[in-house]
C-alpha positions, 0 to 999 in steps of 0.5 A: 426416523428414516426421513430425518436421517435422509434430511440430515445427509442431504443437508450435510452434502449441501453444506459440503458442496457450498463450503468447497465452492466458497473455498475454491474461489479464484485465487489468481489476483491480477497484479500490475507492477512497477519498480523504478523502471526495472525490467523485472518490475520488482526487486528480487534481492530485497523481495519487494516491488515499489507499486502494485496495482490491483483493479483500481487501487495502487499500493505504494511501498515506502520511499525513504529519506536520510534526513527529516528536513524540508529537502529530505521530505520533499525528496520522499514525496517526489519519489512517491509522485513518480510512483503515482505517475507510473499509473497515471495518478497524482496525490489527489488519488491518495486515500491513505498515507502511513508515515514512519519517522525516527524524528517526529518533532522534526517531521511536525516542524517541517510538515509544510513540505509534505502538505504542499504535495496534497494541495489541500486535499489530504488523505487519511494518515497515520504517523508513527514514531519508530526506533529504526527503519529497514535502511539503518540510516533512514529517518523517514519512510512514507507509504501510500494507497491510492484509488484510480477512477474506474 
Protein backbone atom coordinates (compact mmCIF):
# COMPACT_ATOMS: atom_id res chain seq x y z
CA UNK A 1 0.00 0.00 0.00
CA UNK A 2 2.89 2.34 0.84
CA UNK A 3 4.47 1.73 -2.60
CA UNK A 4 1.18 2.69 -4.29
CA UNK A 5 0.96 5.94 -2.29
CA UNK A 6 4.59 6.83 -3.08
CA UNK A 7 4.04 6.03 -6.76
CA UNK A 8 0.89 8.14 -6.84
CA UNK A 9 2.70 11.04 -5.13
CA UNK A 10 5.60 10.82 -7.59
CA UNK A 11 3.15 10.73 -10.49
CA UNK A 12 1.31 13.79 -9.16
CA UNK A 13 4.60 15.69 -8.79
CA UNK A 14 5.61 14.73 -12.34
CA UNK A 15 2.22 15.87 -13.73
CA UNK A 16 2.47 19.16 -11.80
CA UNK A 17 6.01 19.87 -13.07
CA UNK A 18 5.11 18.93 -16.64
CA UNK A 19 1.97 21.09 -16.66
CA UNK A 20 3.69 24.14 -15.17
CA UNK A 21 6.55 23.77 -17.64
CA UNK A 22 4.10 23.73 -20.54
CA UNK A 23 2.21 26.73 -19.16
CA UNK A 24 5.44 28.64 -18.61
CA UNK A 25 6.25 28.82 -22.31
CA UNK A 26 7.64 32.06 -23.61
CA UNK A 27 4.68 34.32 -24.39
CA UNK A 28 6.82 37.07 -25.87
CA UNK A 29 6.04 36.92 -29.57
CA UNK A 30 8.42 39.03 -31.64
CA UNK A 31 6.22 41.32 -33.73
CA UNK A 32 7.39 43.70 -36.41
CA UNK A 33 4.87 46.36 -37.37
CA UNK A 34 4.20 48.80 -40.20
CA UNK A 35 1.47 51.44 -40.28
CA UNK A 36 1.46 53.77 -43.27
CA UNK A 37 4.83 55.34 -42.36
CA UNK A 38 3.62 56.27 -38.84
CA UNK A 39 6.60 56.62 -36.47
CA UNK A 40 4.68 54.68 -33.78
CA UNK A 41 4.09 51.88 -36.32
CA UNK A 42 0.48 51.69 -35.19
CA UNK A 43 -2.68 53.78 -34.87
CA UNK A 44 -3.28 54.33 -31.17
CA UNK A 45 -6.55 56.23 -31.63
CA UNK A 46 -8.33 53.38 -33.45
CA UNK A 47 -6.15 50.71 -31.84
CA UNK A 48 -4.75 48.76 -34.76
CA UNK A 49 -1.73 48.33 -36.99
CA UNK A 50 -1.82 47.88 -40.76
CA UNK A 51 0.73 45.04 -40.93
CA UNK A 52 2.06 42.71 -38.25
CA UNK A 53 4.91 40.36 -39.16
CA UNK A 54 5.53 37.30 -36.99
CA UNK A 55 8.40 35.12 -38.21
CA UNK A 56 7.72 34.81 -41.95
CA UNK A 57 3.98 35.57 -41.89
CA UNK A 58 2.35 38.93 -42.61
CA UNK A 59 -1.09 39.71 -41.20
CA UNK A 60 -2.51 42.67 -43.11
CA UNK A 61 -5.48 44.66 -41.82
CA UNK A 62 -8.28 45.54 -44.16
CA UNK A 63 -7.94 48.25 -46.76
CA UNK A 64 -11.23 49.93 -47.67
CA UNK A 65 -13.05 51.61 -50.53
CA UNK A 66 -16.18 53.73 -50.56
CA UNK A 67 -17.28 52.35 -53.93
CA UNK A 68 -17.36 48.84 -55.37
CA UNK A 69 -16.26 49.98 -58.82
CA UNK A 70 -13.16 49.06 -60.82
CA UNK A 71 -11.53 52.26 -59.50
CA UNK A 72 -12.51 51.55 -55.87
CA UNK A 73 -11.36 47.92 -56.07
CA UNK A 74 -8.07 48.97 -57.69
CA UNK A 75 -7.53 51.52 -54.93
CA UNK A 76 -8.00 48.84 -52.23
CA UNK A 77 -5.54 46.48 -53.90
CA UNK A 78 -3.00 49.27 -54.42
CA UNK A 79 -3.18 49.96 -50.67
CA UNK A 80 -2.73 46.25 -49.96
CA UNK A 81 0.20 46.19 -52.39
CA UNK A 82 1.83 49.00 -50.40
CA UNK A 83 1.28 46.97 -47.21
CA UNK A 84 2.88 43.90 -48.80
CA UNK A 85 5.84 45.92 -50.10
CA UNK A 86 6.51 47.25 -46.59
CA UNK A 87 8.06 43.82 -45.90
CA UNK A 88 9.29 43.03 -49.43
CA UNK A 89 6.29 40.90 -50.42
CA UNK A 90 3.99 40.83 -53.46
CA UNK A 91 0.58 39.36 -54.17
CA UNK A 92 2.34 36.10 -55.06
CA UNK A 93 3.13 35.76 -51.30
CA UNK A 94 -0.57 36.01 -50.38
CA UNK A 95 -2.05 32.72 -49.17
CA UNK A 96 -5.39 33.94 -47.72
CA UNK A 97 -7.74 36.77 -48.56
CA UNK A 98 -10.86 37.81 -46.66
CA UNK A 99 -13.13 40.19 -48.55
CA UNK A 100 -16.09 41.97 -46.96
CA UNK A 101 -18.54 43.98 -49.04
CA UNK A 102 -21.92 45.62 -48.70
CA UNK A 103 -22.49 45.06 -52.45
CA UNK A 104 -21.65 41.50 -53.46
CA UNK A 105 -23.20 41.80 -56.92
CA UNK A 106 -20.98 44.78 -57.81
CA UNK A 107 -17.93 42.90 -56.47
CA UNK A 108 -18.70 39.88 -58.65
CA UNK A 109 -19.28 42.15 -61.66
CA UNK A 110 -15.94 43.98 -61.24
CA UNK A 111 -13.84 41.05 -59.98
CA UNK A 112 -11.41 41.41 -62.90
CA UNK A 113 -9.98 44.51 -61.20
CA UNK A 114 -9.07 42.31 -58.19
CA UNK A 115 -7.81 39.35 -60.22
CA UNK A 116 -5.33 41.53 -62.12
CA UNK A 117 -3.23 41.95 -58.96
CA UNK A 118 -2.80 38.18 -58.50
CA UNK A 119 -1.62 37.53 -62.07
CA UNK A 120 -3.28 34.10 -62.14
CA UNK A 121 -1.80 32.95 -58.79
CA UNK A 122 -4.89 33.20 -56.58
CA UNK A 123 -4.96 32.65 -52.80
CA UNK A 124 -7.52 30.86 -50.68
CA UNK A 125 -10.30 33.41 -50.41
CA UNK A 126 -13.48 34.03 -48.49
CA UNK A 127 -15.97 36.66 -49.60
CA UNK A 128 -18.64 37.85 -47.19
CA UNK A 129 -21.61 40.10 -47.75
CA UNK A 130 -22.08 42.36 -44.74
CA UNK A 131 -24.60 45.01 -43.71
CA UNK A 132 -21.95 47.54 -42.62
CA UNK A 133 -18.21 47.97 -42.21
CA UNK A 134 -16.30 49.86 -39.49
CA UNK A 135 -16.14 53.00 -41.66
CA UNK A 136 -19.82 53.82 -42.13
CA UNK A 137 -19.43 54.90 -45.77
CA UNK A 138 -17.10 52.03 -46.79
CA UNK A 139 -18.50 49.43 -49.19
CA UNK A 140 -15.47 47.12 -49.48
CA UNK A 141 -12.76 45.91 -47.10
CA UNK A 142 -10.06 43.33 -47.85
CA UNK A 143 -7.54 41.77 -45.47
CA UNK A 144 -4.66 39.42 -46.31
CA UNK A 145 -2.29 36.83 -44.89
CA UNK A 146 1.00 36.42 -46.72
CA UNK A 147 3.99 34.12 -46.23
CA UNK A 148 7.55 35.24 -46.89
CA UNK A 149 10.32 32.81 -47.82
CA UNK A 150 12.34 31.66 -44.79
